[in-house]
Backbone as a ProteinNet text record, in pm:
[ID]
protein_1_A
[PRIMARY]
MAFITEDQNREMQIERFIFHVVHHGEEEPILLDETPIRNFHNFFLGRVREVLKGNRFLFIPESSTESEIRSVDGDLKNFVEVSKNLARDFHRFGDSRIKPGVLIFMVINAVDERLYSLIKYDHEKVLTYRVENDTRAILESVTNSLTKSTKSLHKSGLIRLNEECGFRSNRRPERTV
[TERTIARY]
-856.3	-979.3	-923.8	-1004.6	-975.8	-991	-902.9	-928.1	-1039.2	-1084.1	-1202.4	-1245.3	-1396.8	-1454.7	-1417.6	-1456.6	-1440.3	-1514.7	-1631.3	-1717.8	-1653.2	-1599.9	-1538.3	-1396.4	-1337.7	-1202.6	-1247.1	-1335.8	-1388	-1457.5	-1528.3	-1592	-1538	-1429.1	-1358.7	-1340.8	-1359.6	-1335.7	-1253.7	-1169.7	-1104	-1196.6	-1222.5	-1311.8	-1233.6	-1117.8	-1020.8	-888.9	-796.7	-656	-570.6	-457.1	-351.8	-225.4	-119	29.2	110.3	206	298.4	450.3	534.5	682	758.2	818.3	871.9	1027.2	1125.9	1246.6	1318.9	1315.8	1373	1504.5	1544.5	1661.5	1642.2	1512.8	1499.5	1433.7	1432.4	1384	1229.1	1153.3	1005.1	961.1	860	807.3	750.1	739.3	648.3	501.2	430	290.3	191.4	118.1	32.7	-119.6	-203.6	-332.9	-429.4	-374.5	-457.5	-363.7	-410.3	-342.2	-447.6	-495.3	-597.1	-552.8	-642.3	-598.4	-625.2	-720.5	-747.3	-786.4	-724.6	-749.7	-676.4	-614.1	-522.8	-585.3	-708.5	-777.6	-720	-729.3	-704.2	-552.8	-470.8	-317.7	-316.9	-369.9	-359.4	-432.7	-550.8	-625.6	-530.3	-460.5	-380.3	-262.6	-209.9	-109	-182.2	-299	-387.2	-405.2	-444.4	-460.7	-328.6	-221.8	-87.8	-86.8	-133.6	-133.8	-205.5	-309.5	-396.9	-317.4	-206.2	-108.8	-30	-28.7	61.6	11.6	90.1	51.2	-45.3	-111.9	-200.9	-145	-166.3	-117.8	-239.2	-213.9	-312.3	-233.5	-301.5	-237.2	-195.3	-96.9	-70.7	-175.3	-195.9	-283.8	-234.4	-326.3	-290.6	-208.1	-220.6	-135.7	-180.7	-85.5	-129.3	-179.2	-120.5	-172	-320	-350.6	-494	-586.8	-541.3	-615.4	-638.3	-528.2	-546.8	-650.6	-638.4	-734	-876.7	-903	-1028.8	-1087.4	-1006.8	-1070.6	-1117	-1051.5	-1111.6	-1221.9	-1231	-1358	-1483	-1449.2	-1558	-1592.5	-1514.1	-1535.5	-1438.6	-1490.8	-1386.5	-1322.1	-1380.9	-1327.9	-1189.3	-1153.6	-1019.8	-916.7	-962.1	-872.2	-724.7	-730.7	-605.4	-531.2	-577.7	-494.4	-438.2	-507	-465.6	-360.1	-368.3	-279.5	-145.6	-153.6	-26.2	32.8	-46.2	10.3	78.9	14.6	81.8	220.8	207.8	350.2	434.2	407.6	506.7	554.1	471.6	528.7	620.2	579.6	660.6	795.8	787.1	909.8	1021.2	963.2	1047.4	1120.6	1062.2	1115.5	1247	1353.6	1479.5	1544	1565.6	1614.3	1701.2	1813.9	1886.3	1837.7	1748.7	1710.9	1570.8	1538.5	1417.4	1461.7	1420.1	1438.8	1355.2	1390.8	1286.7	1177.6	1062.3	934	823.7	709.7	579.2	499.3	424.8	340.3	194.8	136.6	4.2	-110.2	-204.4	-322.8	-441.9	-523.7	-654.1	-747.8	-882.7	-1003.8	-1066.1	-1097.1	-1161.3	-1279.5	-1377.9	-1514	-1514.4	-1544.2	-1545.4	-1684	-1776.8	-1914	-1984.8	-1976.1	-2046.2	-1956.5	-1837.2	-1733.1	-1632.8	-1587.5	-1481.9	-1353.1	-1258.9	-1122.4	-1019.2	-897.2	-800.7	-672.5	-591.9	-460	-353.6	-239.1	-137.1	-15.1	36.8	151.6	268.8	376.7	496.7	567.8	580.8	620.9	753.1	865.4	994	1007.8	1080.7	1111.8	1218.2	1192.4	1286.8	1337.7	1455.2	1503.6	1473.3	1401.6	1374.2	1411.1	1417	1444.2	1332.7	1316.2	1220.7	1270.5	1209.7	1265.6	1141	1199.2	1111.9	1182.8	1105.8	1157.5	1151.5	1249.3	1265.4	1274.9	1196.3	1198.1	1208.6	1155.9	1157.2	1282.7	1388.7	1531.4	1619.5	1566.9	1656.3	1581.4	1639	1558.4	1647.9	1571.1	1641.5	1598.6	1709.9	1683.9	1686.6	1584.2	1568.8	1553.3	1606.7	1583.9	1471.8	1396.2	1282.7	1314.9	1330.7	1348.7	1228.8	1138.5	1009.6	898.3	923	833.3	757.7	646	570.3	544.1	592	599.5	513.2	471.4	401.2	486.6	606.4	701	679.6	660	639.5	765.1	885.4	1008.4	992	901.3	876.6	788.1	720.3	626.9	712.8	762	850.4	767.4	647.7	558.5	421.8	332.3	191.2	106.2	-16	-108.9	-258.1	-351	-487.2	-542.8	-625	-658	-814.6	-853.2	-999.9	-1013.6	-1096.5	-1130.3	-1258.5	-1222.7	-1334	-1294.2	-1357.8	-1316.7	-1166.9	-1120.3	-969.4	-880.2	-946.6	-857.5	-728.5	-742.1	-628.8	-598.1	-501.8	-460.8	-374	-366	-282.2	-156.9	-56.3	76.6	158.9	235.7	340.9	458.9	460.1	589.9	584	708.1	732	682.6	629.9	568.6	692.2	741.8	858.2	836.2	706.3	669.3	532.3	465.5	341.1	354.2	250.8	261.5	176.2
-365.8	-370	-387.7	-456.3	-485.3	-364.6	-344	-232.8	-244.5	-376.2	-400.5	-517.8	-544.7	-663.4	-783.5	-901	-1022.7	-1026.9	-966.4	-964.4	-860.3	-752.4	-658.3	-729.4	-792	-853.9	-954.4	-1041.2	-1152.8	-1099.1	-983.3	-928	-806.9	-761.4	-655.6	-681.1	-571.1	-577.6	-428.1	-458.4	-346.8	-268.1	-147.5	-71.8	9.2	62.6	132.9	83.8	80.8	43.5	110.2	154.1	215.9	208.8	206.7	238.8	320.4	371	459	404.2	429.8	388	488	462.7	554.3	519.4	601.6	586.1	503.1	530.4	458.6	519.6	617.6	692.4	814.8	853.1	964.8	1084.2	1208.1	1323.9	1308	1252.4	1233.8	1089.3	1059.7	919.6	897.7	771.6	733.2	733.4	831.3	834.7	779.5	688.9	620.1	678.6	659.9	696.1	579.3	453.6	343.5	221.6	137	7.4	-103.8	-163.5	-260	-371.2	-402.4	-520.7	-646	-657.9	-777.9	-898.2	-1010.1	-1109.4	-1111.1	-1023.3	-1013.5	-958.8	-937.6	-881.6	-963.8	-1086.5	-1163.1	-1148.2	-1142.5	-1111.2	-988.3	-882.8	-750.6	-737.5	-796.6	-825.9	-883.9	-976.1	-1046.1	-960.4	-861.8	-769.2	-672.6	-628	-534.6	-614.1	-735.6	-807.7	-827.2	-819.3	-815.4	-708.7	-586.1	-455.4	-481	-565.5	-576.5	-615.8	-676.7	-741	-635.3	-516.7	-397.6	-317.2	-210	-105	-2.7	60.7	173.9	296.9	388.1	527.9	621.2	743.6	857.7	962.4	1021	1128.1	1248.3	1319.3	1429.9	1552.7	1641.3	1752.7	1812.9	1853.8	1907.6	1821.1	1687.5	1594.8	1612.6	1627.6	1633.7	1506.6	1390.8	1257.6	1243.3	1265.1	1260.9	1359.4	1475.2	1578.7	1520.3	1468.4	1407.1	1292.4	1208.6	1102.9	1128.7	1235.3	1296.1	1338	1406.5	1456.8	1333.1	1215.8	1092.4	1064.6	1072.4	1012.2	1102.5	1227.3	1321.7	1308	1260.6	1236.9	1145.3	1032.5	922.1	968.5	1073.1	1126.7	1184.6	1216.6	1268.4	1152.7	1031.7	915	910.9	927.7	917.7	1035.7	1158.7	1272.7	1266.1	1227.6	1216.7	1115.7	992.3	890.2	942.4	1027.9	1097.4	1183.3	1259.1	1352.7	1277.9	1168.9	1084.8	1023.5	981.9	939.2	1036.3	1161.4	1263.3	1298.8	1298.3	1321.7	1211.8	1096.8	985.7	982.9	1010.6	1000	1116.3	1230.8	1340.5	1304.3	1205.5	1173.1	1110.2	1177.2	1106.4	1039.3	909.9	823.2	712.8	688.3	581	447	419.8	291.1	250.6	350.3	317	265.9	152.9	98.1	116.4	113.3	138.4	42.3	95.7	10.7	83.2	46	113.5	151.9	268.3	301.2	271.5	180	144.8	220	270.1	321.4	253.8	218.5	149.3	210.2	193.9	226.8	87.2	64.2	-61.9	-52.7	-131.8	-136.9	-255.6	-225.2	-317.9	-314.7	-388.8	-400.8	-274.9	-210.6	-79.8	51	28.9	131.6	132.8	252.1	278.3	286.6	209.2	222.1	241.3	290.6	321.4	252.8	212.5	145.1	203.2	238.6	265.1	161	119.3	26.9	59.3	67.7	83.1	-53.6	-89	-238.8	-227.9	-285.5	-286.9	-382.1	-334	-436.1	-517.5	-650.1	-760.4	-838.3	-860.3	-932	-1071.9	-1133	-1285.8	-1352	-1479.9	-1549.8	-1628.1	-1643	-1732.3	-1816.7	-1922	-2009.8	-2059.3	-2097.2	-2167.1	-2303.2	-2397.2	-2522	-2529.3	-2564	-2580.8	-2728	-2774.8	-2907.1	-3015.4	-2992.5	-3087.9	-3128.5	-3061.6	-3106.2	-2987.4	-2869.2	-2763	-2648.9	-2592.8	-2481.7	-2360.4	-2245.3	-2110.4	-2025.2	-1980.8	-1890.5	-1750.8	-1649	-1513.2	-1443.1	-1326.2	-1233.5	-1134.5	-1126.7	-1030.9	-935.6	-799.4	-702.9	-632.4	-595	-534.7	-643.3	-696.4	-805.1	-753.9	-818.1	-785.6	-945.7	-961.3	-1094.8	-1090.7	-1223	-1214.7	-1205.2	-1199	-1184.7	-1048.6	-1066	-950.4	-851.5	-910.1	-837.1	-722.8	-745	-648	-548.6	-548.5	-440.5	-361	-251.8	-152.3	-70.9	-21.3	49.4	7.9	-5.8	-29	33.6	79.8	117.2	105.7	69	65	170.3	257.3	394	403.3	440.7	460	622.2	682.9	817.7	836.4	861.9	878.6	987.9	1004.7	1127.7	1104.8	985.4	963.4	969.1	936.3	925.7	847.5	724.8	635	547.6	474.4	379.3	268.3	145.3	36.4	39.1	14.8	12.9	-106.3	-163.5	-266.1	-192.2	-64.8	-0.5	-10.9	9	18.6	149.2	175.8	306.8	397.6	443.8	545.8	690.3	727.3	859.5	868.6	977.1	994.6	1048.5	1031.1	1068.7	1185.4
2196	2119.3	1956.6	1886.8	1746.5	1678.7	1559.8	1478.4	1402	1346.6	1263.2	1320	1302.5	1332	1249.4	1292.5	1218.7	1095.1	1107.8	976.1	882.3	924.3	828.4	776.6	850.7	800.1	682.2	720.4	634.6	493.7	516.3	401.6	329.1	363.9	297.3	160.9	75.9	-66.3	-105.7	-207.3	-256.3	-361.7	-334.7	-422.3	-534.8	-485.6	-577.3	-534.8	-648.4	-629.9	-730.5	-679.6	-776.1	-705.8	-779.9	-730.1	-819.3	-758.9	-835.6	-786.5	-878.8	-864.3	-800.3	-674.7	-602	-562.2	-521.7	-497.4	-583.7	-720.7	-836	-883	-824.2	-869.1	-941.6	-967.6	-1052	-954.9	-1015	-934.8	-883.6	-988.4	-951.9	-970	-898.4	-902.2	-1041.4	-1074.9	-1193.5	-1160.6	-1214.9	-1167.5	-1283.7	-1234.1	-1322	-1310.9	-1422.1	-1409.2	-1370.2	-1384.4	-1337.8	-1325.1	-1233.6	-1211.1	-1201.7	-1307.6	-1300	-1194.4	-1109.6	-1000	-1065.2	-1159.6	-1233.3	-1127.8	-1125	-1036.9	-907.7	-867.8	-759.9	-635.2	-614.8	-507	-372.9	-380.3	-252	-207.7	-302.4	-281.5	-207.3	-254.6	-178.7	-54.8	-46.8	76.2	182.6	151.6	235.2	290.2	199.4	258.9	347.4	320.4	413.4	545	542.6	676.8	754.9	687	766.1	845.8	827.2	886.8	1000.9	1021.3	1143.1	1259.5	1231.6	1338.2	1407.2	1342.1	1384.8	1492.5	1505.6	1610.9	1568	1659	1639.1	1648.4	1556.2	1539.4	1530.5	1565.8	1534.6	1449.1	1357.2	1287.7	1366.3	1335.3	1400.8	1353.7	1435.3	1382.1	1251.9	1157	1039.1	945.4	963.2	874.1	729.4	636.8	491.1	448	508.2	459.6	510.6	626.7	662.8	579.5	549.4	469.1	322.1	264.8	131.1	131.3	234.8	229.2	259	344.9	356.4	251.5	148.7	24.6	-68.7	-58.9	-119.2	-63	72.3	142.9	113.3	87.9	41	-100.3	-191.5	-334.2	-390.8	-434.7	-486.7	-614.5	-686	-813.3	-774.4	-649.9	-626.6	-595.1	-609.9	-571.6	-651.6	-783.9	-863.6	-834.4	-820.5	-805.9	-655.8	-560.5	-433.1	-417.7	-490	-490.3	-537.9	-639.2	-693.8	-598.9	-525.6	-425.5	-305	-281.5	-174.7	-208.9	-333.6	-393	-404.8	-455	-462.2	-312.3	-223.3	-77	-41.9	-50.4	-21.8	-90	-213.3	-310.6	-252.7	-212.6	-163.4	-26.7	45.9	177.5	153.9	170.7	157.3	266.8	246	358.1	281.1	313.1	243.4	268.1	371.1	412.9	319.8	243.4	142.8	26.7	-18.9	-127.9	-242.2	-368.8	-485.2	-463.6	-501.3	-497.9	-543.9	-482.1	-534.7	-407.4	-418.9	-313.7	-358.4	-287.7	-318.4	-240.1	-302.9	-239.5	-270.5	-160.9	-180.9	-110.1	-161.3	-90.5	-67.6	59.3	94.5	162.1	112.3	170.5	272.4	399.7	506.7	570.6	497	543.9	546.5	662	682	697.2	649.9	669.3	549.2	519.3	420.9	494.7	455.4	499	399.9	427.8	334.6	375.4	271.9	280	207.8	272	196.1	233.7	128.6	132.4	55.6	110.1	42.4	23.5	-99.2	-127.8	-195.3	-129.8	-192.9	-306.5	-401.5	-503.8	-463.8	-466.2	-429.6	-557.1	-567.5	-677.2	-654.6	-741.4	-734.9	-869.6	-878.1	-978.1	-1037.7	-1151.6	-1196.5	-1315	-1360.2	-1453.5	-1544.7	-1674.2	-1758.9	-1813.4	-1842	-1888.8	-2034.4	-2091.6	-2241.6	-2284.6	-2373.1	-2433.7	-2324.3	-2193.8	-2090.8	-2037.1	-2068.1	-2036.4	-1983	-2011.8	-1972	-1900.5	-1787.8	-1721.6	-1758.9	-1788.1	-1811.9	-1709.3	-1631.2	-1507.8	-1567.8	-1505.3	-1536	-1397.8	-1404.4	-1290.3	-1313.8	-1203.7	-1206.6	-1081.7	-1115.1	-1010	-957.9	-1049.6	-1014.9	-979.2	-856.9	-814	-690.7	-676.7	-555.4	-496.8	-378.7	-321.9	-197.4	-146.6	-28.5	102.3	81.5	197.9	265.1	405.6	480.1	485.7	442.8	439	321.4	240.2	121.6	153.7	272.7	304.5	394.6	323.2	405.6	491.7	447.8	548	493.6	588.3	539.7	657.3	610.9	702.7	667.1	746.9	722.7	812.5	745.2	794.4	813.4	922.9	952.7	975.3	907.8	926.9	1011.1	1133.8	1236.3	1330.9	1449.6	1536.7	1584.7	1595.1	1636.1	1516.2	1412.3	1287.5	1296.5	1328.7	1353.2	1241.6	1264.7	1169.7	1239.4	1171.4	1200.4	1114.8	1159.7	1077.4	1109.4	1019.4	1045.8	1122.2	1123.7	1176.5	1334.6	1384.5	1521.2	1575	1681.6	1726	1763.4	1670.9	1676.9	1671.4	1605	1578.2	1529.2	1525.7	1464.4	1327.7	1255.8	1107.1	1082.3
[MASK]
+++++++++++++++++++++++++++++++++++++++++++++++++++++++++++++++++++++++++++++++++++++++++++++++++++++++++++++++++++++++++++++++++++++++++++++++++++++++++++++++++++++++++++++++++

C-alpha cells in the first residue's frame, strides 16, 4: 500500500522548514532560529519524494522523536524549539560513520493531511568555477553544500502521525526508532 496518495504526492507543500548544523566537530550543534527556504521548495520536496521509495517503520513505544513531533502537531508554535531538540538528540548520537551536515525538519501539507520530514544531509565537497574575462576558469571548493545526490541523504524520513504512527525512511530496516 502506498504511504501517500498520488494527489498528496503531487500537491504537497512545505509549510515550515528549518535546519541545524550537526556533527561538525563541536560539542553542541549550531542551532538556528530560522532557515528561509526562499525559492528552493521544489528542491527539498524532491528529497522528500526520494523517501517514498524507502522502507516503512513504526516508532517504538515512548519514542522521544515521536513525542517531540506530536508537540508540533498540537501547536506549530513549538516548531523551532522542537527542531532544536531533535538536532541536539541527533548530534549527541555518536557514530563515526556520521559525517558533518545538517538536520532538516519540515512540516508538509499533503492535501488533507499534515506530514513531517526529517532529513540528515551530509556535507559533500564539490567544486564550482567562475569564468574571468571569457578566457580563464577559476576553481573553488564548496564544503557546505546540499546536492541532489541521494548519497548525500544520510538518513531521511517522512512521518505520519496516526494510530500506527509510522514513517517511511531511506534506511534499511535494521531497527526501530
